[in-house]
mmCIF file of the N, C-alpha and C atoms, coordinates in Angstrom:
data_MODEL
# 
_entry.id   MODEL 
# 
loop_
_atom_site.group_PDB 
_atom_site.id 
_atom_site.type_symbol 
_atom_site.label_atom_id 
_atom_site.label_alt_id 
_atom_site.label_comp_id 
_atom_site.label_asym_id 
_atom_site.label_entity_id 
_atom_site.label_seq_id 
_atom_site.pdbx_PDB_ins_code 
_atom_site.Cartn_x 
_atom_site.Cartn_y 
_atom_site.Cartn_z 
_atom_site.occupancy 
_atom_site.B_iso_or_equiv 
_atom_site.pdbx_formal_charge 
_atom_site.auth_seq_id 
_atom_site.auth_comp_id 
_atom_site.auth_asym_id 
_atom_site.auth_atom_id 
_atom_site.pdbx_PDB_model_num 
ATOM 1   N N  . MET A 1 1  ? -73.909 -32.790 69.800 1.00 0.00 ? 1  MET A N  1 
ATOM 2   C CA . MET A 1 1  ? -73.265 -31.635 69.844 1.00 0.00 ? 1  MET A CA 1 
ATOM 3   C C  . MET A 1 1  ? -71.698 -31.790 70.520 1.00 0.00 ? 1  MET A C  1 
ATOM 4   N N  . ALA A 1 2  ? -70.928 -31.194 69.733 1.00 0.00 ? 2  ALA A N  1 
ATOM 5   C CA . ALA A 1 2  ? -69.577 -31.446 70.445 1.00 0.00 ? 2  ALA A CA 1 
ATOM 6   C C  . ALA A 1 2  ? -69.420 -30.584 71.734 1.00 0.00 ? 2  ALA A C  1 
ATOM 7   N N  . VAL A 1 3  ? -68.719 -31.207 72.867 1.00 0.00 ? 3  VAL A N  1 
ATOM 8   C CA . VAL A 1 3  ? -68.539 -30.358 74.122 1.00 0.00 ? 3  VAL A CA 1 
ATOM 9   C C  . VAL A 1 3  ? -67.089 -30.570 74.426 1.00 0.00 ? 3  VAL A C  1 
ATOM 10  N N  . GLN A 1 4  ? -66.328 -29.324 74.420 1.00 0.00 ? 4  GLN A N  1 
ATOM 11  C CA . GLN A 1 4  ? -64.917 -29.729 74.830 1.00 0.00 ? 4  GLN A CA 1 
ATOM 12  C C  . GLN A 1 4  ? -64.550 -30.346 76.200 1.00 0.00 ? 4  GLN A C  1 
ATOM 13  N N  . LYS A 1 5  ? -63.308 -31.068 76.088 1.00 0.00 ? 5  LYS A N  1 
ATOM 14  C CA . LYS A 1 5  ? -63.144 -31.691 77.449 1.00 0.00 ? 5  LYS A CA 1 
ATOM 15  C C  . LYS A 1 5  ? -62.527 -30.759 78.587 1.00 0.00 ? 5  LYS A C  1 
ATOM 16  N N  . SER A 1 6  ? -61.819 -29.763 78.320 1.00 0.00 ? 6  SER A N  1 
ATOM 17  C CA . SER A 1 6  ? -61.435 -28.940 79.320 1.00 0.00 ? 6  SER A CA 1 
ATOM 18  C C  . SER A 1 6  ? -61.248 -27.442 78.747 1.00 0.00 ? 6  SER A C  1 
ATOM 19  N N  . ARG A 1 7  ? -61.279 -26.515 79.667 1.00 0.00 ? 7  ARG A N  1 
ATOM 20  C CA . ARG A 1 7  ? -61.207 -25.047 79.361 1.00 0.00 ? 7  ARG A CA 1 
ATOM 21  C C  . ARG A 1 7  ? -60.027 -24.803 78.665 1.00 0.00 ? 7  ARG A C  1 
ATOM 22  N N  . ARG A 1 8  ? -59.999 -23.836 77.730 1.00 0.00 ? 8  ARG A N  1 
ATOM 23  C CA . ARG A 1 8  ? -58.733 -23.334 77.123 1.00 0.00 ? 8  ARG A CA 1 
ATOM 24  C C  . ARG A 1 8  ? -58.300 -22.252 77.995 1.00 0.00 ? 8  ARG A C  1 
ATOM 25  N N  . THR A 1 9  ? -56.802 -22.376 78.210 1.00 0.00 ? 9  THR A N  1 
ATOM 26  C CA . THR A 1 9  ? -56.227 -21.314 79.031 1.00 0.00 ? 9  THR A CA 1 
ATOM 27  C C  . THR A 1 9  ? -55.976 -20.092 78.233 1.00 0.00 ? 9  THR A C  1 
ATOM 28  N N  . PRO A 1 10 ? -55.837 -19.054 79.015 1.00 0.00 ? 10 PRO A N  1 
ATOM 29  C CA . PRO A 1 10 ? -55.432 -17.747 78.322 1.00 0.00 ? 10 PRO A CA 1 
ATOM 30  C C  . PRO A 1 10 ? -54.261 -17.561 77.548 1.00 0.00 ? 10 PRO A C  1 
ATOM 31  N N  . ALA A 1 11 ? -53.288 -18.395 77.905 1.00 0.00 ? 11 ALA A N  1 
ATOM 32  C CA . ALA A 1 11 ? -51.913 -18.549 76.992 1.00 0.00 ? 11 ALA A CA 1 
ATOM 33  C C  . ALA A 1 11 ? -52.148 -19.155 75.817 1.00 0.00 ? 11 ALA A C  1 
ATOM 34  N N  . THR A 1 12 ? -53.119 -20.240 76.053 1.00 0.00 ? 12 THR A N  1 
ATOM 35  C CA . THR A 1 12 ? -53.131 -20.771 74.546 1.00 0.00 ? 12 THR A CA 1 
ATOM 36  C C  . THR A 1 12 ? -54.399 -20.028 73.605 1.00 0.00 ? 12 THR A C  1 
ATOM 37  N N  . ARG A 1 13 ? -55.131 -19.299 74.224 1.00 0.00 ? 13 ARG A N  1 
ATOM 38  C CA . ARG A 1 13 ? -56.070 -18.488 73.596 1.00 0.00 ? 13 ARG A CA 1 
ATOM 39  C C  . ARG A 1 13 ? -55.204 -17.279 72.846 1.00 0.00 ? 13 ARG A C  1 
ATOM 40  N N  . GLY A 1 14 ? -54.309 -16.824 73.810 1.00 0.00 ? 14 GLY A N  1 
ATOM 41  C CA . GLY A 1 14 ? -53.370 -15.766 73.185 1.00 0.00 ? 14 GLY A CA 1 
ATOM 42  C C  . GLY A 1 14 ? -52.565 -16.246 71.974 1.00 0.00 ? 14 GLY A C  1 
ATOM 43  N N  . SER A 1 15 ? -51.972 -17.589 72.307 1.00 0.00 ? 15 SER A N  1 
ATOM 44  C CA . SER A 1 15 ? -51.112 -17.919 71.197 1.00 0.00 ? 15 SER A CA 1 
ATOM 45  C C  . SER A 1 15 ? -51.925 -18.091 69.672 1.00 0.00 ? 15 SER A C  1 
ATOM 46  N N  . ARG A 1 16 ? -53.032 -18.493 69.939 1.00 0.00 ? 16 ARG A N  1 
ATOM 47  C CA . ARG A 1 16 ? -53.961 -18.568 68.771 1.00 0.00 ? 16 ARG A CA 1 
ATOM 48  C C  . ARG A 1 16 ? -54.188 -17.362 68.138 1.00 0.00 ? 16 ARG A C  1 
ATOM 49  N N  . ARG A 1 17 ? -54.424 -16.244 68.955 1.00 0.00 ? 17 ARG A N  1 
ATOM 50  C CA . ARG A 1 17 ? -54.748 -14.705 68.366 1.00 0.00 ? 17 ARG A CA 1 
ATOM 51  C C  . ARG A 1 17 ? -53.542 -13.931 67.909 1.00 0.00 ? 17 ARG A C  1 
ATOM 52  N N  . SER A 1 18 ? -52.263 -14.644 68.242 1.00 0.00 ? 18 SER A N  1 
ATOM 53  C CA . SER A 1 18 ? -51.123 -13.934 68.054 1.00 0.00 ? 18 SER A CA 1 
ATOM 54  C C  . SER A 1 18 ? -51.000 -13.427 66.387 1.00 0.00 ? 18 SER A C  1 
ATOM 55  N N  . HIS A 1 19 ? -51.546 -14.097 65.621 1.00 0.00 ? 19 HIS A N  1 
ATOM 56  C CA . HIS A 1 19 ? -51.277 -13.629 64.286 1.00 0.00 ? 19 HIS A CA 1 
ATOM 57  C C  . HIS A 1 19 ? -52.590 -12.952 63.584 1.00 0.00 ? 19 HIS A C  1 
ATOM 58  N N  . ASP A 1 20 ? -53.528 -12.533 64.506 1.00 0.00 ? 20 ASP A N  1 
ATOM 59  C CA . ASP A 1 20 ? -54.705 -11.610 64.171 1.00 0.00 ? 20 ASP A CA 1 
ATOM 60  C C  . ASP A 1 20 ? -54.645 -10.268 63.959 1.00 0.00 ? 20 ASP A C  1 
ATOM 61  N N  . LYS A 1 21 ? -53.378 -9.813  64.237 1.00 0.00 ? 21 LYS A N  1 
ATOM 62  C CA . LYS A 1 21 ? -53.291 -8.485  64.174 1.00 0.00 ? 21 LYS A CA 1 
ATOM 63  C C  . LYS A 1 21 ? -53.147 -7.771  62.898 1.00 0.00 ? 21 LYS A C  1 
ATOM 64  N N  . ILE A 1 22 ? -53.604 -6.543  62.754 1.00 0.00 ? 22 ILE A N  1 
ATOM 65  C CA . ILE A 1 22 ? -53.365 -5.719  61.535 1.00 0.00 ? 22 ILE A CA 1 
ATOM 66  C C  . ILE A 1 22 ? -52.237 -5.436  61.126 1.00 0.00 ? 22 ILE A C  1 
ATOM 67  N N  . LYS A 1 23 ? -51.769 -5.828  60.024 1.00 0.00 ? 23 LYS A N  1 
ATOM 68  C CA . LYS A 1 23 ? -50.453 -5.508  59.570 1.00 0.00 ? 23 LYS A CA 1 
ATOM 69  C C  . LYS A 1 23 ? -50.500 -4.041  58.535 1.00 0.00 ? 23 LYS A C  1 
ATOM 70  N N  . LYS A 1 24 ? -49.506 -3.153  58.795 1.00 0.00 ? 24 LYS A N  1 
ATOM 71  C CA . LYS A 1 24 ? -49.236 -2.058  57.995 1.00 0.00 ? 24 LYS A CA 1 
ATOM 72  C C  . LYS A 1 24 ? -48.938 -2.446  56.453 1.00 0.00 ? 24 LYS A C  1 
ATOM 73  N N  . PRO A 1 25 ? -49.607 -1.554  55.672 1.00 0.00 ? 25 PRO A N  1 
ATOM 74  C CA . PRO A 1 25 ? -49.403 -1.869  54.146 1.00 0.00 ? 25 PRO A CA 1 
ATOM 75  C C  . PRO A 1 25 ? -47.752 -1.504  53.760 1.00 0.00 ? 25 PRO A C  1 
ATOM 76  N N  . ALA A 1 26 ? -47.325 -2.501  52.800 1.00 0.00 ? 26 ALA A N  1 
ATOM 77  C CA . ALA A 1 26 ? -46.189 -2.571  52.609 1.00 0.00 ? 26 ALA A CA 1 
ATOM 78  C C  . ALA A 1 26 ? -45.822 -1.457  51.440 1.00 0.00 ? 26 ALA A C  1 
ATOM 79  N N  . VAL A 1 27 ? -44.938 -0.387  51.893 1.00 0.00 ? 27 VAL A N  1 
ATOM 80  C CA . VAL A 1 27 ? -44.789 0.907   50.881 1.00 0.00 ? 27 VAL A CA 1 
ATOM 81  C C  . VAL A 1 27 ? -43.384 0.744   50.329 1.00 0.00 ? 27 VAL A C  1 
ATOM 82  N N  . SER A 1 28 ? -43.182 1.502   49.230 1.00 0.00 ? 28 SER A N  1 
ATOM 83  C CA . SER A 1 28 ? -41.816 1.649   48.675 1.00 0.00 ? 28 SER A CA 1 
ATOM 84  C C  . SER A 1 28 ? -41.802 3.160   48.226 1.00 0.00 ? 28 SER A C  1 
ATOM 85  N N  . VAL A 1 29 ? -40.556 3.762   48.202 1.00 0.00 ? 29 VAL A N  1 
ATOM 86  C CA . VAL A 1 29 ? -40.419 5.018   47.677 1.00 0.00 ? 29 VAL A CA 1 
ATOM 87  C C  . VAL A 1 29 ? -39.744 4.900   46.284 1.00 0.00 ? 29 VAL A C  1 
ATOM 88  N N  . ASP A 1 30 ? -40.309 5.617   45.259 1.00 0.00 ? 30 ASP A N  1 
ATOM 89  C CA . ASP A 1 30 ? -39.922 5.630   43.870 1.00 0.00 ? 30 ASP A CA 1 
ATOM 90  C C  . ASP A 1 30 ? -38.756 6.225   43.736 1.00 0.00 ? 30 ASP A C  1 
ATOM 91  N N  . PRO A 1 31 ? -37.605 5.794   43.176 1.00 0.00 ? 31 PRO A N  1 
ATOM 92  C CA . PRO A 1 31 ? -36.297 6.373   43.209 1.00 0.00 ? 31 PRO A CA 1 
ATOM 93  C C  . PRO A 1 31 ? -36.342 7.604   42.180 1.00 0.00 ? 31 PRO A C  1 
ATOM 94  N N  . THR A 1 32 ? -37.223 7.833   41.316 1.00 0.00 ? 32 THR A N  1 
ATOM 95  C CA . THR A 1 32 ? -37.486 8.980   40.210 1.00 0.00 ? 32 THR A CA 1 
ATOM 96  C C  . THR A 1 32 ? -37.937 10.143  41.228 1.00 0.00 ? 32 THR A C  1 
ATOM 97  N N  . SER A 1 33 ? -39.035 10.098  41.419 1.00 0.00 ? 33 SER A N  1 
ATOM 98  C CA . SER A 1 33 ? -39.974 11.036  42.024 1.00 0.00 ? 33 SER A CA 1 
ATOM 99  C C  . SER A 1 33 ? -40.058 11.212  43.556 1.00 0.00 ? 33 SER A C  1 
ATOM 100 N N  . GLY A 1 34 ? -39.524 9.997   44.174 1.00 0.00 ? 34 GLY A N  1 
ATOM 101 C CA . GLY A 1 34 ? -39.381 10.363  45.604 1.00 0.00 ? 34 GLY A CA 1 
ATOM 102 C C  . GLY A 1 34 ? -40.896 10.121  46.263 1.00 0.00 ? 34 GLY A C  1 
ATOM 103 N N  . GLU A 1 35 ? -41.776 9.592   45.548 1.00 0.00 ? 35 GLU A N  1 
ATOM 104 C CA . GLU A 1 35 ? -43.188 9.313   45.862 1.00 0.00 ? 35 GLU A CA 1 
ATOM 105 C C  . GLU A 1 35 ? -43.173 7.917   46.848 1.00 0.00 ? 35 GLU A C  1 
ATOM 106 N N  . THR A 1 36 ? -44.152 7.901   47.748 1.00 0.00 ? 36 THR A N  1 
ATOM 107 C CA . THR A 1 36 ? -44.439 6.650   48.373 1.00 0.00 ? 36 THR A CA 1 
ATOM 108 C C  . THR A 1 36 ? -45.370 6.271   47.704 1.00 0.00 ? 36 THR A C  1 
ATOM 109 N N  . HIS A 1 37 ? -45.538 4.878   47.475 1.00 0.00 ? 37 HIS A N  1 
ATOM 110 C CA . HIS A 1 37 ? -46.472 4.201   47.060 1.00 0.00 ? 37 HIS A CA 1 
ATOM 111 C C  . HIS A 1 37 ? -46.834 2.911   47.523 1.00 0.00 ? 37 HIS A C  1 
ATOM 112 N N  . LEU A 1 38 ? -47.732 2.023   47.079 1.00 0.00 ? 38 LEU A N  1 
ATOM 113 C CA . LEU A 1 38 ? -47.938 0.571   47.415 1.00 0.00 ? 38 LEU A CA 1 
ATOM 114 C C  . LEU A 1 38 ? -46.881 -0.291  46.717 1.00 0.00 ? 38 LEU A C  1 
ATOM 115 N N  . ARG A 1 39 ? -46.454 -1.306  47.291 1.00 0.00 ? 39 ARG A N  1 
ATOM 116 C CA . ARG A 1 39 ? -45.585 -2.164  46.586 1.00 0.00 ? 39 ARG A CA 1 
ATOM 117 C C  . ARG A 1 39 ? -46.104 -2.653  45.168 1.00 0.00 ? 39 ARG A C  1 
ATOM 118 N N  . HIS A 1 40 ? -45.298 -2.903  44.203 1.00 0.00 ? 40 HIS A N  1 
ATOM 119 C CA . HIS A 1 40 ? -45.996 -3.547  42.834 1.00 0.00 ? 40 HIS A CA 1 
ATOM 120 C C  . HIS A 1 40 ? -47.044 -2.638  42.317 1.00 0.00 ? 40 HIS A C  1 
ATOM 121 N N  . ARG A 1 41 ? -47.063 -1.462  42.619 1.00 0.00 ? 41 ARG A N  1 
ATOM 122 C CA . ARG A 1 41 ? -48.229 -0.700  42.106 1.00 0.00 ? 41 ARG A CA 1 
ATOM 123 C C  . ARG A 1 41 ? -47.499 0.734   41.474 1.00 0.00 ? 41 ARG A C  1 
ATOM 124 N N  . VAL A 1 42 ? -48.172 1.309   40.356 1.00 0.00 ? 42 VAL A N  1 
ATOM 125 C CA . VAL A 1 42 ? -47.643 2.493   39.840 1.00 0.00 ? 42 VAL A CA 1 
ATOM 126 C C  . VAL A 1 42 ? -47.960 3.687   40.773 1.00 0.00 ? 42 VAL A C  1 
ATOM 127 N N  . SER A 1 43 ? -46.954 4.587   40.959 1.00 0.00 ? 43 SER A N  1 
ATOM 128 C CA . SER A 1 43 ? -47.230 5.679   41.668 1.00 0.00 ? 43 SER A CA 1 
ATOM 129 C C  . SER A 1 43 ? -48.122 6.629   41.086 1.00 0.00 ? 43 SER A C  1 
ATOM 130 N N  . PRO A 1 44 ? -48.747 7.546   41.971 1.00 0.00 ? 44 PRO A N  1 
ATOM 131 C CA . PRO A 1 44 ? -49.684 8.538   41.230 1.00 0.00 ? 44 PRO A CA 1 
ATOM 132 C C  . PRO A 1 44 ? -49.195 9.408   40.063 1.00 0.00 ? 44 PRO A C  1 
ATOM 133 N N  . ASP A 1 45 ? -47.963 9.563   40.123 1.00 0.00 ? 45 ASP A N  1 
ATOM 134 C CA . ASP A 1 45 ? -47.278 10.333  38.993 1.00 0.00 ? 45 ASP A CA 1 
ATOM 135 C C  . ASP A 1 45 ? -47.028 9.453   37.732 1.00 0.00 ? 45 ASP A C  1 
ATOM 136 N N  . GLY A 1 46 ? -47.337 8.251   37.766 1.00 0.00 ? 46 GLY A N  1 
ATOM 137 C CA . GLY A 1 46 ? -47.295 7.451   36.665 1.00 0.00 ? 46 GLY A CA 1 
ATOM 138 C C  . GLY A 1 46 ? -45.816 6.561   36.544 1.00 0.00 ? 46 GLY A C  1 
ATOM 139 N N  . PHE A 1 47 ? -45.192 6.589   37.657 1.00 0.00 ? 47 PHE A N  1 
ATOM 140 C CA . PHE A 1 47 ? -43.620 6.096   37.596 1.00 0.00 ? 47 PHE A CA 1 
ATOM 141 C C  . PHE A 1 47 ? -43.886 4.492   38.359 1.00 0.00 ? 47 PHE A C  1 
ATOM 142 N N  . TYR A 1 48 ? -43.108 3.531   37.863 1.00 0.00 ? 48 TYR A N  1 
ATOM 143 C CA . TYR A 1 48 ? -43.068 2.249   38.226 1.00 0.00 ? 48 TYR A CA 1 
ATOM 144 C C  . TYR A 1 48 ? -41.535 1.820   38.117 1.00 0.00 ? 48 TYR A C  1 
ATOM 145 N N  . ARG A 1 49 ? -40.646 1.644   39.352 1.00 0.00 ? 49 ARG A N  1 
ATOM 146 C CA . ARG A 1 49 ? -39.509 1.232   39.433 1.00 0.00 ? 49 ARG A CA 1 
ATOM 147 C C  . ARG A 1 49 ? -38.549 2.367   38.658 1.00 0.00 ? 49 ARG A C  1 
ATOM 148 N N  . GLY A 1 50 ? -38.793 3.564   38.627 1.00 0.00 ? 50 GLY A N  1 
ATOM 149 C CA . GLY A 1 50 ? -37.965 4.475   38.132 1.00 0.00 ? 50 GLY A CA 1 
ATOM 150 C C  . GLY A 1 50 ? -38.353 4.804   36.580 1.00 0.00 ? 50 GLY A C  1 
ATOM 151 N N  . VAL A 1 51 ? -39.123 4.123   35.964 1.00 0.00 ? 51 VAL A N  1 
ATOM 152 C CA . VAL A 1 51 ? -39.543 4.410   34.666 1.00 0.00 ? 51 VAL A CA 1 
ATOM 153 C C  . VAL A 1 51 ? -41.043 4.698   34.604 1.00 0.00 ? 51 VAL A C  1 
ATOM 154 N N  . GLN A 1 52 ? -41.322 6.001   33.847 1.00 0.00 ? 52 GLN A N  1 
ATOM 155 C CA . GLN A 1 52 ? -42.546 6.361   33.667 1.00 0.00 ? 52 GLN A CA 1 
ATOM 156 C C  . GLN A 1 52 ? -43.396 5.467   32.884 1.00 0.00 ? 52 GLN A C  1 
ATOM 157 N N  . VAL A 1 53 ? -44.494 4.905   33.205 1.00 0.00 ? 53 VAL A N  1 
ATOM 158 C CA . VAL A 1 53 ? -45.076 3.833   32.401 1.00 0.00 ? 53 VAL A CA 1 
ATOM 159 C C  . VAL A 1 53 ? -46.529 4.462   32.136 1.00 0.00 ? 53 VAL A C  1 
ATOM 160 N N  . VAL A 1 54 ? -47.019 5.506   32.797 1.00 0.00 ? 54 VAL A N  1 
ATOM 161 C CA . VAL A 1 54 ? -48.324 5.990   32.185 1.00 0.00 ? 54 VAL A CA 1 
ATOM 162 C C  . VAL A 1 54 ? -48.157 7.642   32.196 1.00 0.00 ? 54 VAL A C  1 
ATOM 163 N N  . ALA A 1 55 ? -48.293 7.867   30.906 1.00 0.00 ? 55 ALA A N  1 
ATOM 164 C CA . ALA A 1 55 ? -48.217 9.525   30.550 1.00 0.00 ? 55 ALA A CA 1 
ATOM 165 C C  . ALA A 1 55 ? -49.268 10.224  31.275 1.00 0.00 ? 55 ALA A C  1 
ATOM 166 N N  . GLN A 1 56 ? -48.821 11.368  31.723 1.00 0.00 ? 56 GLN A N  1 
ATOM 167 C CA . GLN A 1 56 ? -49.932 12.212  32.518 1.00 0.00 ? 56 GLN A CA 1 
ATOM 168 C C  . GLN A 1 56 ? -50.484 12.994  31.620 1.00 0.00 ? 56 GLN A C  1 
ATOM 169 N N  . PRO A 1 57 ? -51.903 13.152  31.707 1.00 0.00 ? 57 PRO A N  1 
ATOM 170 C CA . PRO A 1 57 ? -52.326 14.177  30.436 1.00 0.00 ? 57 PRO A CA 1 
ATOM 171 C C  . PRO A 1 57 ? -52.112 15.698  30.621 1.00 0.00 ? 57 PRO A C  1 
ATOM 172 N N  . GLU A 1 58 ? -51.661 16.273  29.440 1.00 0.00 ? 58 GLU A N  1 
ATOM 173 C CA . GLU A 1 58 ? -51.268 17.544  29.503 1.00 0.00 ? 58 GLU A CA 1 
ATOM 174 C C  . GLU A 1 58 ? -52.314 18.596  29.768 1.00 0.00 ? 58 GLU A C  1 
ATOM 175 N N  . VAL A 1 59 ? -52.182 19.417  30.449 1.00 0.00 ? 59 VAL A N  1 
ATOM 176 C CA . VAL A 1 59 ? -53.428 20.421  30.903 1.00 0.00 ? 59 VAL A CA 1 
ATOM 177 C C  . VAL A 1 59 ? -52.785 21.682  29.930 1.00 0.00 ? 59 VAL A C  1 
ATOM 178 N N  . PRO A 1 60 ? -53.857 22.026  29.211 1.00 0.00 ? 60 PRO A N  1 
ATOM 179 C CA . PRO A 1 60 ? -53.564 23.292  28.357 1.00 0.00 ? 60 PRO A CA 1 
ATOM 180 C C  . PRO A 1 60 ? -53.561 24.625  29.474 1.00 0.00 ? 60 PRO A C  1 
ATOM 181 N N  . GLU A 1 61 ? -52.449 25.560  29.377 1.00 0.00 ? 61 GLU A N  1 
ATOM 182 C CA . GLU A 1 61 ? -52.509 26.738  29.953 1.00 0.00 ? 61 GLU A CA 1 
ATOM 183 C C  . GLU A 1 61 ? -53.200 27.680  29.105 1.00 0.00 ? 61 GLU A C  1 
ATOM 184 N N  . GLU A 1 62 ? -53.978 28.382  29.895 1.00 0.00 ? 62 GLU A N  1 
ATOM 185 C CA . GLU A 1 62 ? -54.751 29.547  29.392 1.00 0.00 ? 62 GLU A CA 1 
ATOM 186 C C  . GLU A 1 62 ? -54.180 30.899  29.659 1.00 0.00 ? 62 GLU A C  1 
ATOM 187 N N  . ASP A 1 63 ? -53.966 31.692  28.828 1.00 0.00 ? 63 ASP A N  1 
ATOM 188 C CA . ASP A 1 63 ? -53.627 33.115  28.964 1.00 0.00 ? 63 ASP A CA 1 
ATOM 189 C C  . ASP A 1 63 ? -54.443 33.822  29.744 1.00 0.00 ? 63 ASP A C  1 
ATOM 190 N N  . HIS A 1 64 ? -54.033 34.580  30.804 1.00 0.00 ? 64 HIS A N  1 
ATOM 191 C CA . HIS A 1 64 ? -54.979 35.317  31.824 1.00 0.00 ? 64 HIS A CA 1 
ATOM 192 C C  . HIS A 1 64 ? -54.524 36.730  31.394 1.00 0.00 ? 64 HIS A C  1 
ATOM 193 N N  . GLU A 1 65 ? -54.997 37.449  30.331 1.00 0.00 ? 65 GLU A N  1 
ATOM 194 C CA . GLU A 1 65 ? -54.772 38.873  30.039 1.00 0.00 ? 65 GLU A CA 1 
ATOM 195 C C  . GLU A 1 65 ? -55.766 39.661  30.496 1.00 0.00 ? 65 GLU A C  1 
# 
């Protein structure tokens, strides 16, 4: 079984762990709708880089008389 020769210092341990933090997701704002969305993904409105690439289904309006 491998046994370490000397104990790791807290500074060495901290240097190793410095890249383990959780990063925030990269978001961008669509220029047309102004909606915030994940990068390289279509916004919930169906826009990607200012162009509508997914058509939204039309909801028929019912008359309430």
